[in-house]
N, C-alpha and C positions, 0 to 999 in steps of 0.2 A: 628294845622296849619290852617290859614284862607284859604278859597277857593281861588284858583288862576284863572285867566282868560286865561293866555297864558302859553304854555310850549315852551321854546326856547332851541334848541340843539346846540352842538359844542360851549359851553359857554365860553371856555377859551380865545377865540381870540377877537381882537378888533372889527371886523365886527359884531359879535353877540352882543358885548357889546354896540355898537352904536345902535343896534336894541333895546336892553334892555332899554337904556336911552330914546329912542323915545317913546316906548310903555308905559314907566313909566310916561312920561309927559302927556299921554292921560288919566292918572288915572287908568291904568290897573295894576293888581297884576301879576307879571311875575315870573314863576318858571323856573329855568335853569337846564340843565343836560349835562353831558359829560362822557367820560370814566374815568376821573380823578376828584378828589376833589380840584385840584389846578388850578386856572385860574382867569381871569378877572371877569367873571360873577359869578363864585362860591364864590369869596371873596368880591363881591360888596355888599354894604349896600342896594342897590336897589332891590336885588333879595329876593323874599319871600320864596323860597325853592330851595335847590340845591341837585339834585339826580345824580345817575350814571347809565350807561348802558353799554352793551357789545359792542365790536368793530363792527361797521356797515359793513365794507368792508370784514371782514373775518367771521363774524357770523351774517349774515343779518336777519335770522329768529329769533334768540335769541334777537338780537337788537330790532326788531320790537315788540317782546313780552315785553321787558323791557319798551319800549315807551308806550305800552298799560297800563302797570302797573303804570308808572309814571303819565299818564293822569288820571287814576283812583284815585291815591293817592292825587293828587293836585286838582282834580276837574276841570282842565283846559279843555276848549272846542275848543281852537284855537291852532294849532300846527305850529310852524315856524322853519323849519330846517335851519341850518347855513352853511352847507358845503356839502361834497360828500354824506352825508347821505340823501340828498334830493332825489337822484336817487333811493336809497334803499327804502325809504318810499313810493315813487311813485309806485315802483314795488310791494310793499306789502301792498298797501292801503287797500285791502280787509280784512286784518288781524286786522285793527284798528277799534275802536268803530265807529259805523255808524254816530253818531252825531258830530264827530270831523270835524272841518273846517281845511282843509289842502290846502292852496291856491298856488298850484304849477302845472306845466304842467304835461302831461301824462308821463308815464315811457318811452315810445318809443321816445317821443320828447326830453326828458332830455338826454337819452342815445345818441341820434343823436347829440345833442348840445355838449356833452362831447367828441365826437369823432372828433379830429382835421382834419382827412382826409376827412370825410364825409362833414364837414362844409366848408372846403376849396373848395371842389367840388361844393357844393350847392351855395356858394357865387359866384363862377366863372360862373355857369349857369345863374345867375341873372345879370351878367355883372359887378359885383363888383370886383375891382382889387384885386388880390391875388398874393403873391410871386410865381414865376414860380415853379411848382411841377415837380420833376423828377419821372416819372412813372417807376416802376420796380416790377418784380415778382420773380426774383431770383438774387443772388449776381452778377452774370455775367452781368446783365443788367446795373449795376452801373459803369461798366468799360467805358461806352460811355460818362460819364460826364467828363472824362479826357480831352475830346475835348474842354471843356470850360476853361481849364487851372486851375489856382488856385484861381478862383473866390470864394468869401466866400459862405459857405453853412450853412444851419441849418438842423439838424436832430432831429426829434421830435417823441417821443412815442405818440401813438394816444390818450392816456389818461395821464394826468398829470396836475399839477398846481403849481403856485408860483415858476416858473423857474425849478421845478423838472421835469425830463423827457425831457429836452431841451438841446441839445449839439451843439457845434460849432467846428467841425473838421477844422484843419488848411489848409489842402490841399484836393484835390479831391481824391487822393489815400487813404486818411484817412477815407473817407466816407464809403467805402465798409468794411473796417476793423471794424469801429464802428458799422455799421449795423449788421455785423456778430456777434459781441460781444453782442449786445442788443437782437438779436433773440435767442441766446443761454441762456442769463441770465434770460430773461422773458418768455422763451418757447413760442415764438410768432409763430402763424400759419400764413398761407398765407393771411388770412383776417385781420391780425393785424400787418402787416409789418410797420416799422417806416416810417414816412413821411420825404422825402428829398426835401428841397426847397432851392432856391437861397436866400441868405440873403439880405434884403432890408435895406436901410439907412434912418433913420428917428427917431423922438421922439415917445415915447409911449403915446397913447391917449386911452380914454375909453368913450363909450357912454352907459349910464345906462338907463334902461327903466322899466316901469311897464305896462304890457299889461293885458287886461282882455278879455279872449276868443277871441283873435285875434285883439282887438281894443286897440290902445295905449291910456293910461291915462296920463302919464307924462314921461319926458325924462331929462337927465342931462349929461353934457359933461365936461371932465377934461383932463388936460395935465400933464404928469409925468415930474417932474423937477429933481428928484434924485431917484435912485433905489438901492435896497439892494445889488444886484449883478451887476457888471459892464456890463454884457451881456444882462441884462433885467430881468424882473420879478417884484416882489413886490416893490412898490414905498415907499420911506420914506418921500418924499416931493412932493406935487402936487398942482395944481392951478385950480380953476373952470374957464373954458374958452370955449366959443362956437366955433363950427367948423361945418358950414352948410354942407360941403362936406361929412364928416364922419357921421354926423347925418342922412343924406339922405340914406347913405349906410346901417347904422344900422337899421333904421326904415323899409327900404325895406326888409331886411333879416328877421327880426322878424315878420313883417306883413305877409310875404310869408309863414312863418312857422305856422302862426296863433297861436302865442305864448300866454301863459297864466302864469301870475305871474311876478317875477323879473328876470332880466338877464342883464349882462354887456357885451358889444361887444368891443373887444380890436382891436386896429389898430396901425400901424406905419404910421407916416405922415411926409413927407419932406416939411418943410415950404418954402424952397428955390424954389422947383419945383411945389409946391402945389399938390403933389401927395400923395395919401393915399392907404394903402393896408390892407385888412382884415387879422387878425391874428387868433383869436379864440373867442369863446363865453364862458362866465362863467354863467351857468344857475342856479344861487344861489346868496346868499349874497356875496359881494365882499369887498376887503380890504379897498377901498377908500370910503366906505359908509358914514363915518362920514362927509367927505367933502361935499357930496351931501346934507346931512341934514343941515349942517351949512350954505350952500349956498341957502337954501330955498326950497329944494326938499326933503321932508321928506318921503322917500320911505316906511319905516316900518309903519308909521301912515297911509299913503295912502293905503297900502296893507290891513291893518286891516279894515279900513273904507270901502274899496271896497268889502271885503269879508263879512262883517257883515251888512252893511247898503246899499250896492249896489254901482256900479261904478259911478253913477251920484253924489252921496254924496261925493265920493273921488274927483271928478272933481271940486267940489265947494271949495276944500281945496288947489287947485293948486296955487302956487305963482311963479312969474317969477324968473328964475335962476339968482342969483347974481354972477357976474363975478369978477375975481381978488381975490377971497378968497383963501388963502394959508393954507393948513393943513399939519401937520408934524407928523410922527410916531417917537416919541422920542426914544423909546427902539430900534427900527430898526436902527436909527443912531448910537446908542451906540454899537450895534453889528457890524456895518460897521467900527466904530472907532477902535474896538478891532482888526479887520483885518488890518487896517492901521498901528496900533502899531506893529503887527506881521511882517509887511513888512517894518518896520523901516521908516515909514512916520509919525512921531509924529505931524508935523504941521497940516497935514490933519486930523489926529485923534482929536486933541484938537479943531479944528474948528467944527467938527461934534458933539463934546460933549457940545459945548456952548448952553445955553438955548436961547429961542427966535427964531427969524427968520420965524415966522409963525403967522397967525391970530388965529389959534386953533390947538390943539393937539388931535391925535386919542386916546391917552392912558393916559393922565394926566388931572385930574379934581380935583380942590380944594375941591369940595363937596363930593368926593368919592375916596380918596387916596388909600384905600385898594385894589381897582381894579388894579391899577398900580403894587402894590406889588404882587398881584396874577399873573399878567402877567409875572413879573420878575421871580417869583418862578417857574412858568411853564417852562420858557426857561432854567433856571438853571437846573431844573430836567431833561429836555430833553437833554441838553448838557452833563450832568453827565452820562446819560445812553447811548447816541449814539455818543458822541464827535462831535456833530453837532447841530446847532440851527434850522436846516431845514431838518430833516430826512424824508425819504419817508416811510409811514406806509405800512404794507402788504395790497395788493390789490389796492393801490392808483395809481400805474403806470402800464402801459402795453398797 
């Protein structure tokens, strides 16, 4: 095996695959790793090595040992985590070889960013609008929300992603029942109680950023046009579009945190009233990463350049964001189409299955079709095991 430059984790998914393509264009040899041998990066012709590691959320020390072994095997000196293992690696950084470049924030900042309650309170302190939070310390406290009638509510576990751990009770009476169920199911203590908020009406937007020791290098904004679940979550269709209001909020938040590395700040935005609300932070690679790259903001390349050659070298690579670029996650639309068929809505399903409708795709590339097959195989394997295409892994929620 030829010496690799980069080790990329959570290889199965399209966000990591977007990073793989970006770093490959820089002329770098990229090794990938995951808990499985099935996935986009594992089956891609662009990967120079594919390895496996233990589950990071349930076996963090063993996972870190595996990463150290893979770094040694591949000779990679740059480590790019793709998902929740970002926080694990930050917490166990001292167990990794000293010469490894790991361009992420500190463990405490990542843990804070992953906590929806802490971040909502932080944004509120900065004057950034957030959906109204119902403060409670015991189930009896939730009885007072009945005074609000049957206004829509959102209940969130403090940790979760991709619409997992987010619930939409139909009435105020259902809120207490749901919170009691979640506290029991996840053995939640007083410091991990679910977040209860009023539901706001608006489209999903994201402001993605690269910061270097508290200084912003570049930023990108997109609007979600279609989501895999009707209540929100992972988008299957999105467009690059500026939004100065939300950009100001995101930059203020990350600057105040003195952020380091990549992060995407999610918002809801009501275009009729011009109001925006902070929702959460993803302190890692995000699902719409490919759209940013195709729109001229190549975050993986910028991150690598800043880490290896310095932030000023990265700033010289900055290009103005191209607006109006539409990216589509085709397999995501296929999954939604299957749901439409199951609900006897064939017209909607066939519409989702039609090709086209976008300038670029997250998961289909004529120069690397095996990556799409790896993605498809991964979802089929997951569905066969869990009867779900979006299951929550142990340790992911809570």
